PDB file with SEQRES, HELIX, SHEET and CRYST1 records, atoms N, CA, C and O in Angstrom:
SEQRES   1 A   64  UNK UNK UNK UNK UNK UNK UNK UNK UNK UNK UNK UNK UNK          
SEQRES   2 A   64  UNK UNK UNK UNK UNK UNK UNK UNK UNK UNK UNK UNK UNK          
SEQRES   3 A   64  UNK UNK UNK UNK UNK UNK UNK UNK UNK UNK UNK UNK UNK          
SEQRES   4 A   64  UNK UNK UNK UNK UNK UNK UNK UNK UNK UNK UNK UNK UNK          
SEQRES   5 A   64  UNK UNK UNK UNK UNK UNK UNK UNK UNK UNK UNK UNK              
HELIX    1 AA1 UNK A   14  UNK A   20  1                                   7    
HELIX    2 AA2 UNK A   25  UNK A   32  1                                   8    
HELIX    3 AA3 UNK A   36  UNK A   63  1                                  28    
CRYST1    1.000    1.000    1.000  90.00  90.00  90.00 P 1           1          
ATOM      1  N   UNK A   1       0.893  -1.144  -0.066  1.00  0.00           N  
ATOM      2  CA  UNK A   1       0.005   0.022   0.004  1.00  0.00           C  
ATOM      3  C   UNK A   1       0.858   1.247  -0.034  1.00  0.00           C  
ATOM      4  O   UNK A   1       1.766   1.317   0.794  1.00  0.00           O  
ATOM      5  N   UNK A   2       0.689   2.209  -0.876  1.00  0.00           N  
ATOM      6  CA  UNK A   2       1.409   3.416  -0.903  1.00  0.00           C  
ATOM      7  C   UNK A   2       0.594   4.630  -0.430  1.00  0.00           C  
ATOM      8  O   UNK A   2      -0.577   4.515  -0.066  1.00  0.00           O  
ATOM      9  N   UNK A   3       1.218   5.726  -0.451  1.00  0.00           N  
ATOM     10  CA  UNK A   3       0.565   7.034   0.121  1.00  0.00           C  
ATOM     11  C   UNK A   3      -0.702   7.299  -0.674  1.00  0.00           C  
ATOM     12  O   UNK A   3      -1.677   7.797  -0.113  1.00  0.00           O  
ATOM     13  N   UNK A   4      -0.719   6.987  -1.938  1.00  0.00           N  
ATOM     14  CA  UNK A   4      -1.831   7.300  -2.792  1.00  0.00           C  
ATOM     15  C   UNK A   4      -3.110   6.515  -2.472  1.00  0.00           C  
ATOM     16  O   UNK A   4      -4.243   6.957  -2.661  1.00  0.00           O  
ATOM     17  N   UNK A   5      -2.817   5.303  -1.967  1.00  0.00           N  
ATOM     18  CA  UNK A   5      -4.037   4.455  -1.616  1.00  0.00           C  
ATOM     19  C   UNK A   5      -4.235   4.271  -0.138  1.00  0.00           C  
ATOM     20  O   UNK A   5      -5.226   3.652   0.249  1.00  0.00           O  
ATOM     21  N   UNK A   6      -3.364   4.765   0.722  1.00  0.00           N  
ATOM     22  CA  UNK A   6      -3.474   4.618   2.154  1.00  0.00           C  
ATOM     23  C   UNK A   6      -4.480   5.640   2.677  1.00  0.00           C  
ATOM     24  O   UNK A   6      -4.445   6.787   2.232  1.00  0.00           O  
ATOM     25  N   UNK A   7      -5.323   5.302   3.550  1.00  0.00           N  
ATOM     26  CA  UNK A   7      -6.268   6.246   4.312  1.00  0.00           C  
ATOM     27  C   UNK A   7      -5.576   6.837   5.454  1.00  0.00           C  
ATOM     28  O   UNK A   7      -5.113   6.141   6.357  1.00  0.00           O  
ATOM     29  N   UNK A   8      -5.498   8.156   5.426  1.00  0.00           N  
ATOM     30  CA  UNK A   8      -4.845   8.909   6.510  1.00  0.00           C  
ATOM     31  C   UNK A   8      -5.928   9.503   7.498  1.00  0.00           C  
ATOM     32  O   UNK A   8      -6.990   9.899   7.019  1.00  0.00           O  
ATOM     33  N   UNK A   9      -5.724   9.570   8.703  1.00  0.00           N  
ATOM     34  CA  UNK A   9      -6.693  10.165   9.636  1.00  0.00           C  
ATOM     35  C   UNK A   9      -6.627  11.697   9.605  1.00  0.00           C  
ATOM     36  O   UNK A   9      -7.336  12.373  10.350  1.00  0.00           O  
ATOM     37  N   UNK A  10      -5.750  12.244   8.715  1.00  0.00           N  
ATOM     38  CA  UNK A  10      -5.653  13.626   8.505  1.00  0.00           C  
ATOM     39  C   UNK A  10      -5.397  13.988   7.034  1.00  0.00           C  
ATOM     40  O   UNK A  10      -4.943  13.168   6.236  1.00  0.00           O  
ATOM     41  N   UNK A  11      -5.713  15.273   6.706  1.00  0.00           N  
ATOM     42  CA  UNK A  11      -5.511  15.703   5.359  1.00  0.00           C  
ATOM     43  C   UNK A  11      -4.069  15.957   5.048  1.00  0.00           C  
ATOM     44  O   UNK A  11      -3.371  16.539   5.879  1.00  0.00           O  
ATOM     45  N   UNK A  12      -3.574  15.555   3.893  1.00  0.00           N  
ATOM     46  CA  UNK A  12      -2.162  15.841   3.624  1.00  0.00           C  
ATOM     47  C   UNK A  12      -2.042  17.244   3.078  1.00  0.00           C  
ATOM     48  O   UNK A  12      -2.862  17.757   2.316  1.00  0.00           O  
ATOM     49  N   UNK A  13      -0.957  17.813   3.534  1.00  0.00           N  
ATOM     50  CA  UNK A  13      -0.638  19.207   3.169  1.00  0.00           C  
ATOM     51  C   UNK A  13      -0.160  19.221   1.759  1.00  0.00           C  
ATOM     52  O   UNK A  13       0.783  18.506   1.421  1.00  0.00           O  
ATOM     53  N   UNK A  14      -0.792  20.030   0.899  1.00  0.00           N  
ATOM     54  CA  UNK A  14      -0.285  20.006  -0.522  1.00  0.00           C  
ATOM     55  C   UNK A  14       1.161  20.542  -0.761  1.00  0.00           C  
ATOM     56  O   UNK A  14       1.914  20.097  -1.627  1.00  0.00           O  
ATOM     57  N   UNK A  15       1.473  21.589   0.141  1.00  0.00           N  
ATOM     58  CA  UNK A  15       2.831  22.159   0.045  1.00  0.00           C  
ATOM     59  C   UNK A  15       3.906  20.985   0.350  1.00  0.00           C  
ATOM     60  O   UNK A  15       4.855  20.739  -0.395  1.00  0.00           O  
ATOM     61  N   UNK A  16       3.653  20.376   1.415  1.00  0.00           N  
ATOM     62  CA  UNK A  16       4.645  19.294   1.879  1.00  0.00           C  
ATOM     63  C   UNK A  16       4.649  18.273   0.788  1.00  0.00           C  
ATOM     64  O   UNK A  16       5.738  17.856   0.392  1.00  0.00           O  
ATOM     65  N   UNK A  17       3.474  17.802   0.232  1.00  0.00           N  
ATOM     66  CA  UNK A  17       3.491  16.905  -0.849  1.00  0.00           C  
ATOM     67  C   UNK A  17       4.261  17.336  -2.141  1.00  0.00           C  
ATOM     68  O   UNK A  17       4.945  16.543  -2.787  1.00  0.00           O  
ATOM     69  N   UNK A  18       4.110  18.568  -2.447  1.00  0.00           N  
ATOM     70  CA  UNK A  18       4.908  19.194  -3.564  1.00  0.00           C  
ATOM     71  C   UNK A  18       6.374  19.085  -3.348  1.00  0.00           C  
ATOM     72  O   UNK A  18       7.092  18.758  -4.293  1.00  0.00           O  
ATOM     73  N   UNK A  19       6.875  19.337  -2.166  1.00  0.00           N  
ATOM     74  CA  UNK A  19       8.266  19.257  -1.856  1.00  0.00           C  
ATOM     75  C   UNK A  19       8.838  17.806  -1.781  1.00  0.00           C  
ATOM     76  O   UNK A  19       9.979  17.537  -2.154  1.00  0.00           O  
ATOM     77  N   UNK A  20       8.015  16.946  -1.301  1.00  0.00           N  
ATOM     78  CA  UNK A  20       8.451  15.529  -1.111  1.00  0.00           C  
ATOM     79  C   UNK A  20       8.965  14.868  -2.364  1.00  0.00           C  
ATOM     80  O   UNK A  20       9.772  13.944  -2.252  1.00  0.00           O  
ATOM     81  N   UNK A  21       8.568  15.263  -3.519  1.00  0.00           N  
ATOM     82  CA  UNK A  21       9.095  14.667  -4.762  1.00  0.00           C  
ATOM     83  C   UNK A  21      10.448  15.025  -5.021  1.00  0.00           C  
ATOM     84  O   UNK A  21      11.058  14.378  -5.872  1.00  0.00           O  
ATOM     85  N   UNK A  22      11.054  16.032  -4.369  1.00  0.00           N  
ATOM     86  CA  UNK A  22      12.387  16.572  -4.616  1.00  0.00           C  
ATOM     87  C   UNK A  22      13.315  15.961  -3.425  1.00  0.00           C  
ATOM     88  O   UNK A  22      14.518  16.218  -3.454  1.00  0.00           O  
ATOM     89  N   UNK A  23      12.831  15.237  -2.481  1.00  0.00           N  
ATOM     90  CA  UNK A  23      13.543  14.647  -1.456  1.00  0.00           C  
ATOM     91  C   UNK A  23      14.305  13.354  -1.870  1.00  0.00           C  
ATOM     92  O   UNK A  23      13.661  12.409  -2.326  1.00  0.00           O  
ATOM     93  N   UNK A  24      15.637  13.283  -1.727  1.00  0.00           N  
ATOM     94  CA  UNK A  24      16.415  12.086  -2.049  1.00  0.00           C  
ATOM     95  C   UNK A  24      16.381  11.145  -0.897  1.00  0.00           C  
ATOM     96  O   UNK A  24      17.146  11.293   0.057  1.00  0.00           O  
ATOM     97  N   UNK A  25      15.517  10.184  -0.963  1.00  0.00           N  
ATOM     98  CA  UNK A  25      15.264   9.182   0.087  1.00  0.00           C  
ATOM     99  C   UNK A  25      16.588   8.290   0.228  1.00  0.00           C  
ATOM    100  O   UNK A  25      16.829   7.743   1.305  1.00  0.00           O  
ATOM    101  N   UNK A  26      17.362   8.163  -0.767  1.00  0.00           N  
ATOM    102  CA  UNK A  26      18.600   7.371  -0.634  1.00  0.00           C  
ATOM    103  C   UNK A  26      19.507   7.920   0.354  1.00  0.00           C  
ATOM    104  O   UNK A  26      20.084   7.163   1.135  1.00  0.00           O  
ATOM    105  N   UNK A  27      19.694   9.267   0.385  1.00  0.00           N  
ATOM    106  CA  UNK A  27      20.535   9.952   1.387  1.00  0.00           C  
ATOM    107  C   UNK A  27      19.974   9.731   2.800  1.00  0.00           C  
ATOM    108  O   UNK A  27      20.747   9.526   3.736  1.00  0.00           O  
ATOM    109  N   UNK A  28      18.641   9.768   2.972  1.00  0.00           N  
ATOM    110  CA  UNK A  28      18.101   9.576   4.279  1.00  0.00           C  
ATOM    111  C   UNK A  28      18.272   8.176   4.687  1.00  0.00           C  
ATOM    112  O   UNK A  28      18.605   7.934   5.847  1.00  0.00           O  
ATOM    113  N   UNK A  29      18.078   7.239   3.846  1.00  0.00           N  
ATOM    114  CA  UNK A  29      18.260   5.796   4.266  1.00  0.00           C  
ATOM    115  C   UNK A  29      19.775   5.478   4.621  1.00  0.00           C  
ATOM    116  O   UNK A  29      20.079   4.745   5.562  1.00  0.00           O  
ATOM    117  N   UNK A  30      20.696   6.087   3.791  1.00  0.00           N  
ATOM    118  CA  UNK A  30      22.098   5.886   4.128  1.00  0.00           C  
ATOM    119  C   UNK A  30      22.492   6.464   5.496  1.00  0.00           C  
ATOM    120  O   UNK A  30      23.238   5.855   6.262  1.00  0.00           O  
ATOM    121  N   UNK A  31      21.980   7.619   5.759  1.00  0.00           N  
ATOM    122  CA  UNK A  31      22.217   8.238   7.018  1.00  0.00           C  
ATOM    123  C   UNK A  31      21.636   7.446   8.271  1.00  0.00           C  
ATOM    124  O   UNK A  31      22.218   7.340   9.350  1.00  0.00           O  
ATOM    125  N   UNK A  32      20.495   6.949   7.978  1.00  0.00           N  
ATOM    126  CA  UNK A  32      19.833   6.074   9.127  1.00  0.00           C  
ATOM    127  C   UNK A  32      20.588   4.802   9.302  1.00  0.00           C  
ATOM    128  O   UNK A  32      20.487   4.177  10.358  1.00  0.00           O  
ATOM    129  N   UNK A  33      21.313   4.401   8.357  1.00  0.00           N  
ATOM    130  CA  UNK A  33      22.237   3.161   8.640  1.00  0.00           C  
ATOM    131  C   UNK A  33      23.330   3.507   9.583  1.00  0.00           C  
ATOM    132  O   UNK A  33      23.921   2.584  10.142  1.00  0.00           O  
ATOM    133  N   UNK A  34      23.676   4.792   9.830  1.00  0.00           N  
ATOM    134  CA  UNK A  34      24.739   5.053  10.709  1.00  0.00           C  
ATOM    135  C   UNK A  34      24.274   5.162  12.098  1.00  0.00           C  
ATOM    136  O   UNK A  34      23.100   5.417  12.369  1.00  0.00           O  
ATOM    137  N   UNK A  35      25.252   4.956  13.040  1.00  0.00           N  
ATOM    138  CA  UNK A  35      24.960   5.115  14.512  1.00  0.00           C  
ATOM    139  C   UNK A  35      24.720   6.581  14.817  1.00  0.00           C  
ATOM    140  O   UNK A  35      25.082   7.457  14.032  1.00  0.00           O  
ATOM    141  N   UNK A  36      24.151   6.824  15.883  1.00  0.00           N  
ATOM    142  CA  UNK A  36      24.021   8.230  16.243  1.00  0.00           C  
ATOM    143  C   UNK A  36      25.428   8.858  16.394  1.00  0.00           C  
ATOM    144  O   UNK A  36      25.612  10.002  15.979  1.00  0.00           O  
ATOM    145  N   UNK A  37      26.353   8.204  16.930  1.00  0.00           N  
ATOM    146  CA  UNK A  37      27.764   8.818  17.084  1.00  0.00           C  
ATOM    147  C   UNK A  37      28.288   9.063  15.647  1.00  0.00           C  
ATOM    148  O   UNK A  37      28.890  10.102  15.375  1.00  0.00           O  
ATOM    149  N   UNK A  38      28.067   8.148  14.782  1.00  0.00           N  
ATOM    150  CA  UNK A  38      28.605   8.337  13.319  1.00  0.00           C  
ATOM    151  C   UNK A  38      27.955   9.595  12.650  1.00  0.00           C  
ATOM    152  O   UNK A  38      28.591  10.324  11.889  1.00  0.00           O  
ATOM    153  N   UNK A  39      26.601   9.805  12.999  1.00  0.00           N  
ATOM    154  CA  UNK A  39      26.025  10.886  12.354  1.00  0.00           C  
ATOM    155  C   UNK A  39      26.433  12.216  12.984  1.00  0.00           C  
ATOM    156  O   UNK A  39      26.440  13.243  12.305  1.00  0.00           O  
ATOM    157  N   UNK A  40      26.781  12.209  14.300  1.00  0.00           N  
ATOM    158  CA  UNK A  40      27.366  13.434  14.943  1.00  0.00           C  
ATOM    159  C   UNK A  40      28.742  13.765  14.396  1.00  0.00           C  
ATOM    160  O   UNK A  40      29.083  14.926  14.170  1.00  0.00           O  
ATOM    161  N   UNK A  41      29.532  12.702  14.188  1.00  0.00           N  
ATOM    162  CA  UNK A  41      30.834  12.841  13.624  1.00  0.00           C  
ATOM    163  C   UNK A  41      30.744  13.497  12.202  1.00  0.00           C  
ATOM    164  O   UNK A  41      31.432  14.469  11.889  1.00  0.00           O  
ATOM    165  N   UNK A  42      29.828  12.884  11.353  1.00  0.00           N  
ATOM    166  CA  UNK A  42      29.624  13.352  10.093  1.00  0.00           C  
ATOM    167  C   UNK A  42      29.170  14.863  10.072  1.00  0.00           C  
ATOM    168  O   UNK A  42      29.630  15.683   9.277  1.00  0.00           O  
ATOM    169  N   UNK A  43      28.290  15.124  10.961  1.00  0.00           N  
ATOM    170  CA  UNK A  43      27.832  16.592  11.096  1.00  0.00           C  
ATOM    171  C   UNK A  43      28.960  17.557  11.466  1.00  0.00           C  
ATOM    172  O   UNK A  43      29.109  18.653  10.924  1.00  0.00           O  
ATOM    173  N   UNK A  44      29.805  17.024  12.511  1.00  0.00           N  
ATOM    174  CA  UNK A  44      30.931  17.875  12.915  1.00  0.00           C  
ATOM    175  C   UNK A  44      31.938  18.121  11.664  1.00  0.00           C  
ATOM    176  O   UNK A  44      32.433  19.239  11.519  1.00  0.00           O  
ATOM    177  N   UNK A  45      32.207  17.166  10.847  1.00  0.00           N  
ATOM    178  CA  UNK A  45      33.116  17.229   9.670  1.00  0.00           C  
ATOM    179  C   UNK A  45      32.456  18.268   8.761  1.00  0.00           C  
ATOM    180  O   UNK A  45      33.174  19.093   8.196  1.00  0.00           O  
ATOM    181  N   UNK A  46      31.109  18.276   8.584  1.00  0.00           N  
ATOM    182  CA  UNK A  46      30.460  19.209   7.688  1.00  0.00           C  
ATOM    183  C   UNK A  46      30.620  20.511   8.188  1.00  0.00           C  
ATOM    184  O   UNK A  46      30.904  21.432   7.422  1.00  0.00           O  
ATOM    185  N   UNK A  47      30.449  20.704   9.535  1.00  0.00           N  
ATOM    186  CA  UNK A  47      30.523  22.052  10.131  1.00  0.00           C  
ATOM    187  C   UNK A  47      31.921  22.591  10.049  1.00  0.00           C  
ATOM    188  O   UNK A  47      32.088  23.801   9.891  1.00  0.00           O  
ATOM    189  N   UNK A  48      32.973  21.734  10.151  1.00  0.00           N  
ATOM    190  CA  UNK A  48      34.393  22.107   9.959  1.00  0.00           C  
ATOM    191  C   UNK A  48      34.538  22.612   8.580  1.00  0.00           C  
ATOM    192  O   UNK A  48      35.066  23.699   8.348  1.00  0.00           O  
ATOM    193  N   UNK A  49      34.052  21.794   7.620  1.00  0.00           N  
ATOM    194  CA  UNK A  49      34.213  22.282   6.167  1.00  0.00           C  
ATOM    195  C   UNK A  49      33.594  23.578   5.903  1.00  0.00           C  
ATOM    196  O   UNK A  49      34.175  24.450   5.256  1.00  0.00           O  
ATOM    197  N   UNK A  50      32.360  23.725   6.420  1.00  0.00           N  
ATOM    198  CA  UNK A  50      31.686  24.994   6.215  1.00  0.00           C  
ATOM    199  C   UNK A  50      32.495  26.203   6.842  1.00  0.00           C  
ATOM    200  O   UNK A  50      32.539  27.292   6.270  1.00  0.00           O  
ATOM    201  N   UNK A  51      33.072  25.981   7.930  1.00  0.00           N  
ATOM    202  CA  UNK A  51      33.981  26.997   8.533  1.00  0.00           C  
ATOM    203  C   UNK A  51      35.204  27.273   7.678  1.00  0.00           C  
ATOM    204  O   UNK A  51      35.583  28.433   7.519  1.00  0.00           O  
ATOM    205  N   UNK A  52      35.818  26.276   7.137  1.00  0.00           N  
ATOM    206  CA  UNK A  52      36.920  26.387   6.171  1.00  0.00           C  
ATOM    207  C   UNK A  52      36.525  27.245   4.999  1.00  0.00           C  
ATOM    208  O   UNK A  52      37.262  28.154   4.617  1.00  0.00           O  
ATOM    209  N   UNK A  53      35.295  26.954   4.382  1.00  0.00           N  
ATOM    210  CA  UNK A  53      34.840  27.813   3.295  1.00  0.00           C  
ATOM    211  C   UNK A  53      34.550  29.288   3.675  1.00  0.00           C  
ATOM    212  O   UNK A  53      34.781  30.221   2.905  1.00  0.00           O  
ATOM    213  N   UNK A  54      34.037  29.430   4.890  1.00  0.00           N  
ATOM    214  CA  UNK A  54      33.822  30.875   5.412  1.00  0.00           C  
ATOM    215  C   UNK A  54      35.198  31.577   5.557  1.00  0.00           C  
ATOM    216  O   UNK A  54      35.345  32.748   5.206  1.00  0.00           O  
ATOM    217  N   UNK A  55      36.191  30.841   6.077  1.00  0.00           N  
ATOM    218  CA  UNK A  55      37.447  31.434   6.319  1.00  0.00           C  
ATOM    219  C   UNK A  55      38.108  31.827   5.010  1.00  0.00           C  
ATOM    220  O   UNK A  55      38.678  32.913   4.899  1.00  0.00           O  
ATOM    221  N   UNK A  56      38.029  30.896   3.961  1.00  0.00           N  
ATOM    222  CA  UNK A  56      38.571  31.126   2.703  1.00  0.00           C  
ATOM    223  C   UNK A  56      37.929  32.365   2.016  1.00  0.00           C  
ATOM    224  O   UNK A  56      38.599  33.181   1.382  1.00  0.00           O  
ATOM    225  N   UNK A  57      36.540  32.450   2.191  1.00  0.00           N  
ATOM    226  CA  UNK A  57      35.973  33.599   1.631  1.00  0.00           C  
ATOM    227  C   UNK A  57      36.268  34.915   2.273  1.00  0.00           C  
ATOM    228  O   UNK A  57      36.308  35.938   1.590  1.00  0.00           O  
ATOM    229  N   UNK A  58      36.483  34.926   3.603  1.00  0.00           N  
ATOM    230  CA  UNK A  58      36.968  36.140   4.279  1.00  0.00           C  
ATOM    231  C   UNK A  58      38.332  36.525   3.808  1.00  0.00           C  
ATOM    232  O   UNK A  58      38.591  37.703   3.561  1.00  0.00           O  
ATOM    233  N   UNK A  59      39.262  35.519   3.667  1.00  0.00           N  
ATOM    234  CA  UNK A  59      40.526  35.786   3.236  1.00  0.00           C  
ATOM    235  C   UNK A  59      40.650  36.381   1.775  1.00  0.00           C  
ATOM    236  O   UNK A  59      41.394  37.314   1.471  1.00  0.00           O  
ATOM    237  N   UNK A  60      39.843  35.727   0.957  1.00  0.00           N  
ATOM    238  CA  UNK A  60      39.679  36.236  -0.414  1.00  0.00           C  
ATOM    239  C   UNK A  60      39.189  37.694  -0.478  1.00  0.00           C  
ATOM    240  O   UNK A  60      39.772  38.518  -1.183  1.00  0.00           O  
ATOM    241  N   UNK A  61      38.149  37.994   0.240  1.00  0.00           N  
ATOM    242  CA  UNK A  61      37.666  39.372   0.305  1.00  0.00           C  
ATOM    243  C   UNK A  61      38.685  40.343   0.847  1.00  0.00           C  
ATOM    244  O   UNK A  61      38.794  41.493   0.421  1.00  0.00           O  
ATOM    245  N   UNK A  62      39.496  39.775   1.901  1.00  0.00           N  
ATOM    246  CA  UNK A  62      40.431  40.742   2.444  1.00  0.00           C  
ATOM    247  C   UNK A  62      41.585  41.097   1.485  1.00  0.00           C  
ATOM    248  O   UNK A  62      42.258  42.116   1.640  1.00  0.00           O  
ATOM    249  N   UNK A  63      41.781  40.219   0.496  1.00  0.00           N  
ATOM    250  CA  UNK A  63      42.924  40.516  -0.568  1.00  0.00           C  
ATOM    251  C   UNK A  63      42.511  41.472  -1.542  1.00  0.00           C  
ATOM    252  O   UNK A  63      43.393  42.028  -2.196  1.00  0.00           O  
ATOM    253  N   UNK A  64      41.219  41.776  -1.761  1.00  0.00           N  
ATOM    254  CA  UNK A  64      40.732  42.629  -2.804  1.00  0.00           C  
ATOM    255  C   UNK A  64      40.816  43.982  -2.333  1.00  0.00           C  
ATOM    256  O   UNK A  64      40.453  44.910  -3.055  1.00  0.00           O  
TER     257      UNK A  64                                                      
END                                                                             
């Protein structure tokens, strides 16, 4: 049974339904295979990378 045939006790939000088609479920499934600790470590690496990008942007703007 899929969402189109399943009876919900509530009305589906058309805005959420419109966005759901663009969600990559494979990424969600892969992340859910990780332990909570692994997910936190992955998030920390992503935050470190984002900070490196911000730092590089600041340095580039300072050179101009």
